[in-house]
C-alpha positions as MATLAB code, in Angstrom:
seq = 'MKPSLLLCLLALWGSSLKIKAQEKPLFFGSETSLDHLVSADKGNVQEIKWINVNTEPDTWHKEGDLLVCKGLPIGVMRSEKMYENFILTVEWRHMEAGGNSGMFVWSDAIPGEQNRLPGGVEVQMLELDWVNQNIRDGVKPPIAYVHGELFGVGGVTTIPDNPRGNRSKSVENRALGKGEWNSYKVICVDGTVKLSVNGKFVNGISKSSIKKGYLCLESEGAEIHFRNLKVIELPPGVTSAEQIVDEL';
ca = [
       0.000    0.000    0.000;
       1.342    3.432   -0.926;
       2.298    5.635    2.085;
      -0.048    8.438    1.001;
      -2.995    6.039    0.781;
      -2.120    4.548    4.159;
      -2.017    8.006    5.754;
      -5.417    8.863    4.267;
      -6.949    5.668    5.630;
      -5.457    6.288    9.069;
      -6.804    9.847    9.043;
     -10.283    8.641    8.114;
     -10.139    5.960   10.806;
      -9.084    8.541   13.408;
     -11.873   10.873   12.328;
     -14.453    8.110   12.671;
     -13.266    7.366   16.197;
     -13.477   11.042   17.075;
     -17.031   11.320   15.746;
     -18.118    8.265   17.711;
     -16.576    9.683   20.881;
     -18.360   13.009   20.393;
     -21.687   11.288   19.805;
     -21.502    9.437   23.122;
     -23.992   11.206   25.418;
     -23.178   12.498   28.875;
     -25.718   12.389   31.693;
     -25.742   15.350   34.066;
     -28.481   16.924   36.161;
     -32.106   15.938   36.510;
     -35.523   16.949   35.267;
     -39.068   16.525   36.509;
     -42.367   18.301   35.975;
     -44.193   20.686   38.278;
     -47.121   18.258   38.455;
     -44.886   15.409   39.609;
     -43.097   17.698   42.065;
     -46.371   18.814   43.638;
     -47.592   15.227   43.887;
     -44.232   14.133   45.342;
     -43.894   11.522   42.591;
     -40.168   10.909   42.937;
     -40.273    8.117   40.372;
     -40.575   10.654   37.574;
     -37.189   12.316   38.091;
     -35.098   11.717   34.969;
     -31.432   12.264   34.192;
     -30.730   14.868   31.525;
     -28.839   13.597   28.493;
     -26.335   15.981   26.860;
     -24.910   15.756   23.352;
     -21.556   17.221   22.344;
     -22.154   19.710   19.523;
     -18.772   21.099   18.472;
     -16.212   20.546   21.244;
     -13.743   17.698   21.798;
     -14.521   14.410   23.561;
     -12.387   15.467   26.538;
     -13.812   19.012   26.835;
     -16.475   17.755   29.254;
     -16.184   15.039   31.888;
     -17.777   13.993   35.160;
     -15.957   13.890   38.505;
     -18.504   12.385   40.867;
     -21.429   14.827   40.923;
     -19.389   17.579   39.217;
     -19.424   18.378   35.528;
     -16.008   19.742   34.557;
     -15.499   21.798   31.397;
     -11.879   22.513   30.481;
     -12.929   25.475   28.315;
     -11.373   24.482   24.994;
     -12.214   24.438   22.227;
     -14.931   27.081   22.238;
     -18.322   25.490   21.674;
     -21.274   23.899   23.439;
     -23.007   20.708   24.353;
     -26.814   20.589   24.219;
     -29.665   18.833   25.951;
     -31.127   15.930   24.016;
     -34.643   17.385   24.244;
     -36.139   20.827   23.889;
     -37.722   22.817   26.714;
     -40.386   25.518   26.647;
     -41.510   26.727   30.086;
     -39.323   25.657   32.998;
     -37.384   26.532   36.129;
     -33.678   25.729   35.999;
     -31.318   25.786   38.965;
     -27.564   25.284   38.696;
     -24.393   26.028   40.637;
     -21.166   27.007   38.880;
     -17.649   28.125   39.737;
     -14.823   29.428   37.589;
     -11.342   28.034   38.199;
      -9.460   30.829   36.414;
      -9.452   34.586   37.026;
     -11.431   36.332   34.312;
     -12.960   33.067   33.093;
     -15.770   33.226   30.552;
     -18.688   30.821   30.124;
     -22.461   30.686   30.250;
     -25.496   28.741   29.212;
     -28.153   29.139   26.544;
     -31.899   28.643   26.901;
     -34.321   28.281   23.970;
     -31.290   27.594   21.808;
     -31.156   26.241   18.248;
     -27.877   24.479   19.223;
     -26.436   25.333   15.800;
     -22.926   26.848   16.071;
     -22.189   30.095   14.272;
     -19.482   30.031   11.626;
     -17.472   32.822   13.261;
     -17.903   32.433   17.024;
     -18.790   28.686   17.217;
     -21.715   29.512   19.533;
     -25.430   28.890   18.873;
     -28.485   31.096   18.795;
     -30.784   31.468   21.792;
     -30.916   33.525   24.990;
     -27.557   33.527   26.759;
     -27.247   33.582   30.553;
     -23.765   34.972   31.151;
     -21.273   33.445   33.618;
     -18.113   35.553   33.938;
     -15.514   35.506   36.697;
     -15.177   38.821   38.561;
     -11.688   39.656   37.249;
     -13.019   39.707   33.696;
     -13.685   43.437   33.992;
     -10.038   44.086   34.940;
      -8.773   42.011   32.028;
     -10.992   43.717   29.474;
     -10.287   47.427   29.973;
     -10.696   49.234   26.664;
      -9.535   52.789   26.022;
      -8.909   53.112   29.762;
     -12.517   52.274   30.628;
     -13.331   49.309   32.873;
     -16.612   47.492   32.083;
     -19.272   47.610   34.830;
     -19.145   44.749   37.316;
     -22.800   44.068   36.426;
     -21.617   42.406   33.204;
     -20.136   39.416   34.985;
     -23.051   37.870   36.827;
     -25.898   36.982   34.580;
     -26.123   39.478   31.785;
     -28.989   38.265   29.561;
     -29.209   38.718   25.810;
     -30.464   37.183   22.603;
     -27.925   35.859   20.106;
     -28.042   34.326   16.650;
     -31.002   36.416   15.545;
     -33.049   35.937   18.736;
     -34.507   39.245   19.919;
     -35.575   40.162   23.454;
     -36.636   43.222   25.454;
     -34.157   43.847   28.326;
     -35.317   44.727   31.839;
     -32.114   46.699   32.473;
     -30.899   47.791   29.052;
     -27.277   47.908   27.929;
     -28.024   48.274   24.281;
     -29.845   45.066   23.330;
     -28.564   43.301   26.450;
     -29.870   43.323   30.001;
     -27.412   43.768   32.868;
     -27.898   42.834   36.507;
     -28.946   45.601   38.883;
     -26.799   44.357   41.769;
     -23.490   42.500   41.890;
     -23.976   39.241   43.793;
     -21.391   37.058   42.040;
     -18.539   35.340   43.893;
     -15.043   34.988   42.489;
     -12.676   32.255   41.350;
     -13.116   28.921   43.091;
     -16.366   29.923   44.823;
     -19.754   28.466   43.992;
     -22.461   30.670   42.507;
     -26.131   29.681   42.413;
     -28.406   30.612   39.508;
     -32.171   30.157   39.376;
     -33.478   30.776   35.858;
     -37.238   30.993   35.335;
     -38.259   30.782   31.681;
     -41.967   31.263   30.902;
     -43.667   32.368   27.683;
     -40.675   34.278   26.297;
     -39.707   35.841   29.644;
     -36.538   34.989   31.580;
     -35.951   36.015   35.198;
     -32.581   35.359   36.834;
     -31.764   35.002   40.528;
     -28.060   35.184   41.488;
     -27.123   33.758   44.881;
     -30.569   34.212   46.343;
     -31.926   37.407   44.773;
     -33.585   38.225   41.450;
     -31.415   40.810   39.693;
     -32.096   40.560   35.966;
     -34.608   39.658   33.281;
     -35.692   39.856   29.657;
     -39.104   39.500   28.003;
     -40.747   38.919   24.630;
     -38.087   36.549   23.329;
     -38.682   35.809   19.667;
     -37.941   32.127   20.416;
     -39.840   30.383   23.244;
     -38.904   26.723   22.890;
     -35.503   25.185   22.234;
     -32.520   23.323   23.626;
     -30.386   24.024   26.689;
     -26.692   24.499   25.956;
     -23.703   24.642   28.295;
     -20.822   26.722   27.025;
     -17.095   26.092   26.746;
     -15.451   29.484   26.192;
     -11.757   29.369   27.007;
     -11.576   28.738   30.765;
     -12.149   25.811   33.099;
     -15.526   25.927   34.801;
     -17.363   23.447   37.056;
     -21.113   22.827   37.274;
     -23.167   20.941   39.843;
     -26.751   20.463   41.059;
     -28.390   21.236   37.732;
     -32.131   20.643   37.955;
     -34.960   21.415   35.554;
     -38.617   21.616   36.563;
     -40.822   21.628   33.481;
     -43.892   23.876   33.643;
     -47.091   23.670   31.580;
     -46.688   24.755   27.942;
     -47.999   28.039   26.619;
     -49.472   29.326   23.378;
     -46.367   29.020   21.225;
     -46.394   29.268   17.423;
     -44.244   27.174   15.099;
     -42.136   30.277   14.343;
     -41.247   30.510   18.050;
     -39.822   26.971   18.224;
     -36.367   26.044   16.957;
     -35.950   23.274   14.391;
     -35.631   19.825   15.909;
     -32.173   18.278   15.565;
];
């Protein structure tokens, strides 16, 4: 066999292994419905299955109850199913000063060609030192950017509660720094998102142009840990086909 042909076959074989590894789902967090929660039907708690979209097989891994994201390459993994109205709780901590990450709700889970990130409503997760590392023209960004700025991306439009252009910034800084756990409660109902950071509601958006889609967790250059992710599904609303992302 000619060396060039052998190299091509080896490359194809390696690519097929990589694709298989990326397609292997990861289970993290749990979901139930409000009806089952009220009735105390514990048998209806399900694990959430996540699918790697455009990161490497080793970008995400479990360490006991922790989900560890090494931050590279930039990209996301998505929930297997779509969600419409729900309450999501999650804890996260950055392991690097100035670390950048986040999650997407009502996402299409389709990466952009330039930034590798999907459309949807992003719930920002920045480490506190990010503002010191991103001074531009001598101006330091407001600390409110780091803890749960909310905004539509990939063509999704929203109306911000606390406008910074098209984005909504938190009205009070409640985020904790590197190595410390932060708690988010994200309530998503009928195109409205309300965010609680460490025990207090501080931000929101409304009238999202998309009201049903996937959840995505973001890898964006820095190691971040997640734990205690739970989704409580709420009753559906009056949602048109144009307000639902395409099923993958």
